[in-house]
C-alpha atoms as a printed R data frame, in Angstrom:
    type eleno elety resid chain resno       x      y      z
1   ATOM     1    CA   UNK     A     1 159.593 65.389 48.786
2   ATOM     2    CA   UNK     A     2 159.272 66.474 45.205
3   ATOM     3    CA   UNK     A     3 158.960 64.014 42.340
4   ATOM     4    CA   UNK     A     4 161.291 66.032 40.110
5   ATOM     5    CA   UNK     A     5 164.997 66.874 40.218
6   ATOM     6    CA   UNK     A     6 164.502 70.544 39.336
7   ATOM     7    CA   UNK     A     7 162.972 72.262 42.394
8   ATOM     8    CA   UNK     A     8 163.757 75.905 41.501
9   ATOM     9    CA   UNK     A     9 165.071 76.570 38.039
10  ATOM    10    CA   UNK     A    10 165.906 80.121 37.002
11  ATOM    11    CA   UNK     A    11 168.237 79.497 34.065
12  ATOM    12    CA   UNK     A    12 166.984 76.243 32.458
13  ATOM    13    CA   UNK     A    13 170.294 75.150 30.905
14  ATOM    14    CA   UNK     A    14 169.642 71.630 29.583
15  ATOM    15    CA   UNK     A    15 171.769 69.261 27.519
16  ATOM    16    CA   UNK     A    16 171.533 65.696 26.346
17  ATOM    17    CA   UNK     A    17 174.413 63.242 26.489
18  ATOM    18    CA   UNK     A    18 175.100 59.526 26.587
19  ATOM    19    CA   UNK     A    19 175.431 57.630 29.857
20  ATOM    20    CA   UNK     A    20 178.665 55.715 30.404
21  ATOM    21    CA   UNK     A    21 177.055 53.532 33.087
22  ATOM    22    CA   UNK     A    22 173.868 53.508 35.156
23  ATOM    23    CA   UNK     A    23 172.877 57.027 36.247
24  ATOM    24    CA   UNK     A    24 169.993 57.866 38.581
25  ATOM    25    CA   UNK     A    25 168.166 61.190 38.215
26  ATOM    26    CA   UNK     A    26 169.476 63.519 40.923
27  ATOM    27    CA   UNK     A    27 173.061 62.265 40.639
28  ATOM    28    CA   UNK     A    28 175.886 64.760 40.308
29  ATOM    29    CA   UNK     A    29 177.504 63.878 36.991
30  ATOM    30    CA   UNK     A    30 180.538 64.783 34.902
31  ATOM    31    CA   UNK     A    31 181.553 64.504 31.281
32  ATOM    32    CA   UNK     A    32 184.359 62.073 30.496
33  ATOM    33    CA   UNK     A    33 187.100 62.496 27.894
34  ATOM    34    CA   UNK     A    34 185.092 60.079 25.699
35  ATOM    35    CA   UNK     A    35 182.211 62.579 25.660
36  ATOM    36    CA   UNK     A    36 179.964 60.294 27.711
37  ATOM    37    CA   UNK     A    37 178.612 61.144 31.169
38  ATOM    38    CA   UNK     A    38 179.104 59.330 34.471
39  ATOM    39    CA   UNK     A    39 178.566 59.886 38.171
40  ATOM    40    CA   UNK     A    40 181.014 62.551 39.421
41  ATOM    41    CA   UNK     A    41 184.049 60.507 40.423
42  ATOM    42    CA   UNK     A    42 186.337 62.684 42.570
43  ATOM    43    CA   UNK     A    43 185.375 62.794 46.264
44  ATOM    44    CA   UNK     A    44 185.539 66.417 47.410
45  ATOM    45    CA   UNK     A    45 186.993 67.437 44.036
46  ATOM    46    CA   UNK     A    46 186.330 70.310 41.678
47  ATOM    47    CA   UNK     A    47 182.878 70.217 40.189
48  ATOM    48    CA   UNK     A    48 180.763 71.909 37.554
49  ATOM    49    CA   UNK     A    49 177.290 71.306 38.994
50  ATOM    50    CA   UNK     A    50 175.529 69.064 36.471
51  ATOM    51    CA   UNK     A    51 172.704 66.742 37.443
52  ATOM    52    CA   UNK     A    52 170.892 63.971 35.628
53  ATOM    53    CA   UNK     A    53 167.161 64.726 35.510
54  ATOM    54    CA   UNK     A    54 164.219 62.472 34.817
55  ATOM    55    CA   UNK     A    55 163.390 62.014 31.134
56  ATOM    56    CA   UNK     A    56 160.031 63.723 31.416
57  ATOM    57    CA   UNK     A    57 159.565 63.990 27.632
58  ATOM    58    CA   UNK     A    58 159.559 60.184 27.453
59  ATOM    59    CA   UNK     A    59 157.418 59.781 30.585
60  ATOM    60    CA   UNK     A    60 160.414 58.993 32.791
61  ATOM    61    CA   UNK     A    61 160.142 59.325 36.556
62  ATOM    62    CA   UNK     A    62 162.706 60.472 39.117
63  ATOM    63    CA   UNK     A    63 163.114 56.811 40.074
64  ATOM    64    CA   UNK     A    64 163.864 55.652 36.494
65  ATOM    65    CA   UNK     A    65 167.620 55.197 36.079
66  ATOM    66    CA   UNK     A    66 169.417 55.589 32.771
67  ATOM    67    CA   UNK     A    67 171.365 52.536 31.607
68  ATOM    68    CA   UNK     A    68 174.784 52.565 29.934
69  ATOM    69    CA   UNK     A    69 174.602 54.049 26.417
70  ATOM    70    CA   UNK     A    70 171.141 55.558 27.028
71  ATOM    71    CA   UNK     A    71 170.583 59.216 26.171
72  ATOM    72    CA   UNK     A    72 170.644 61.105 29.478
73  ATOM    73    CA   UNK     A    73 168.978 64.455 30.204
74  ATOM    74    CA   UNK     A    74 171.412 66.843 31.928
75  ATOM    75    CA   UNK     A    75 170.602 70.005 33.868
76  ATOM    76    CA   UNK     A    76 173.304 72.577 34.563
77  ATOM    77    CA   UNK     A    77 171.821 74.640 37.396
78  ATOM    78    CA   UNK     A    78 172.998 78.160 38.190
79  ATOM    79    CA   UNK     A    79 173.463 80.026 41.445
80  ATOM    80    CA   UNK     A    80 170.266 80.011 43.467
81  ATOM    81    CA   UNK     A    81 168.681 77.074 41.640
82  ATOM    82    CA   UNK     A    82 167.512 74.220 43.850
83  ATOM    83    CA   UNK     A    83 168.046 70.570 42.991
84  ATOM    84    CA   UNK     A    84 166.571 67.393 44.445
85  ATOM    85    CA   UNK     A    85 169.919 65.583 44.768
86  ATOM    86    CA   UNK     A    86 171.081 62.366 46.435
87  ATOM    87    CA   UNK     A    87 172.799 62.317 49.838
88  ATOM    88    CA   UNK     A    88 175.343 59.558 50.478
89  ATOM    89    CA   UNK     A    89 174.717 56.842 53.036
90  ATOM    90    CA   UNK     A    90 176.264 57.571 56.412
91  ATOM    91    CA   UNK     A    91 175.798 61.335 56.040
92  ATOM    92    CA   UNK     A    92 173.743 63.606 58.299
93  ATOM    93    CA   UNK     A    93 173.121 66.983 56.681
94  ATOM    94    CA   UNK     A    94 171.672 69.927 58.574
95  ATOM    95    CA   UNK     A    95 170.094 72.913 56.871
96  ATOM    96    CA   UNK     A    96 172.886 75.194 55.682
97  ATOM    97    CA   UNK     A    97 175.618 72.536 55.551
98  ATOM    98    CA   UNK     A    98 177.846 72.829 52.508
99  ATOM    99    CA   UNK     A    99 177.819 69.730 50.313
100 ATOM   100    CA   UNK     A   100 180.515 68.280 48.053
101 ATOM   101    CA   UNK     A   101 180.849 65.255 45.781
102 ATOM   102    CA   UNK     A   102 181.043 61.859 47.445
103 ATOM   103    CA   UNK     A   103 182.760 60.474 44.330
104 ATOM   104    CA   UNK     A   104 179.820 58.311 43.256
105 ATOM   105    CA   UNK     A   105 177.177 60.800 42.080
106 ATOM   106    CA   UNK     A   106 175.955 61.340 45.643
107 ATOM   107    CA   UNK     A   107 176.734 64.320 47.874
108 ATOM   108    CA   UNK     A   108 178.303 64.450 51.327
109 ATOM   109    CA   UNK     A   109 178.693 67.112 53.998
110 ATOM   110    CA   UNK     A   110 181.870 69.185 53.672
111 ATOM   111    CA   UNK     A   111 184.272 68.231 56.471
112 ATOM   112    CA   UNK     A   112 187.386 70.338 56.838
113 ATOM   113    CA   UNK     A   113 187.920 69.326 60.465
114 ATOM   114    CA   UNK     A   114 189.363 65.891 59.731
115 ATOM   115    CA   UNK     A   115 192.940 65.997 58.438
116 ATOM   116    CA   UNK     A   116 192.510 62.641 56.692
117 ATOM   117    CA   UNK     A   117 189.271 63.703 55.028
118 ATOM   118    CA   UNK     A   118 189.029 63.854 51.237
119 ATOM   119    CA   UNK     A   119 187.725 67.356 51.846
120 ATOM   120    CA   UNK     A   120 191.183 68.381 53.088
121 ATOM   121    CA   UNK     A   121 191.793 68.790 49.353
122 ATOM   122    CA   UNK     A   122 190.127 72.191 49.719
123 ATOM   123    CA   UNK     A   123 193.576 73.736 49.560
124 ATOM   124    CA   UNK     A   124 193.909 72.314 46.038
125 ATOM   125    CA   UNK     A   125 190.354 72.388 44.735
126 ATOM   126    CA   UNK     A   126 188.725 75.794 44.485
127 ATOM   127    CA   UNK     A   127 185.382 74.669 43.076
128 ATOM   128    CA   UNK     A   128 184.501 71.750 45.321
129 ATOM   129    CA   UNK     A   129 181.325 73.009 47.018
130 ATOM   130    CA   UNK     A   130 178.220 72.058 45.061
131 ATOM   131    CA   UNK     A   131 175.682 73.839 47.245
132 ATOM   132    CA   UNK     A   132 174.074 74.249 50.639
133 ATOM   133    CA   UNK     A   133 171.450 71.975 52.162
134 ATOM   134    CA   UNK     A   134 167.946 73.472 52.115
135 ATOM   135    CA   UNK     A   135 166.472 70.471 53.913
136 ATOM   136    CA   UNK     A   136 167.878 68.375 56.750
137 ATOM   137    CA   UNK     A   137 168.403 64.710 55.857
138 ATOM   138    CA   UNK     A   138 169.802 62.031 58.136
139 ATOM   139    CA   UNK     A   139 171.294 59.090 56.256
140 ATOM   140    CA   UNK     A   140 173.636 58.186 59.124
141 ATOM   141    CA   UNK     A   141 171.818 54.889 59.722
142 ATOM   142    CA   UNK     A   142 171.765 53.861 56.051
143 ATOM   143    CA   UNK     A   143 174.162 51.101 55.115
144 ATOM   144    CA   UNK     A   144 173.144 50.444 51.508
145 ATOM   145    CA   UNK     A   145 172.455 52.705 48.550
146 ATOM   146    CA   UNK     A   146 169.134 54.386 49.262
147 ATOM   147    CA   UNK     A   147 167.505 56.109 46.271
148 ATOM   148    CA   UNK     A   148 165.122 57.787 48.708
149 ATOM   149    CA   UNK     A   149 168.010 59.636 50.394
150 ATOM   150    CA   UNK     A   150 167.109 62.825 48.586
151 ATOM   151    CA   UNK     A   151 168.085 66.282 49.751
152 ATOM   152    CA   UNK     A   152 167.150 69.703 48.417
153 ATOM   153    CA   UNK     A   153 170.331 71.664 47.644
154 ATOM   154    CA   UNK     A   154 170.706 75.339 46.727
155 ATOM   155    CA   UNK     A   155 173.509 75.774 44.180
156 ATOM   156    CA   UNK     A   156 176.077 78.366 45.245
């Protein structure tokens, strides 16, 4: 697995913001009404793909989390870009599965089959799919947050 969040980067749209709470590089993030950034908080909800990346200019690694009130490096990938994201515990993603927000900065497999699924919100949310899995990752046996549960995702 790569030691960077940006796997394929065709557009290189970068911003800097301020973290509201702890953010790990590879997390799907969103901007709050305060202007700060946090882990994307709506499971299966609309999303503008934005990911925290390692602070490479300061020697930061993919494993170095940002703390609350730290400056955070933000990548806004475009269609076709590939990101080294985080897959939620309990998920089993096959190559080609569509992925959506898990509501905590991690991604989960889109599930429209279950009527009680958060993903049933697809009728309301038109921009919920973040991307498609490029690699297969099985986190179905994970019971705690696993920062090594990384998955390569192609933004769609």
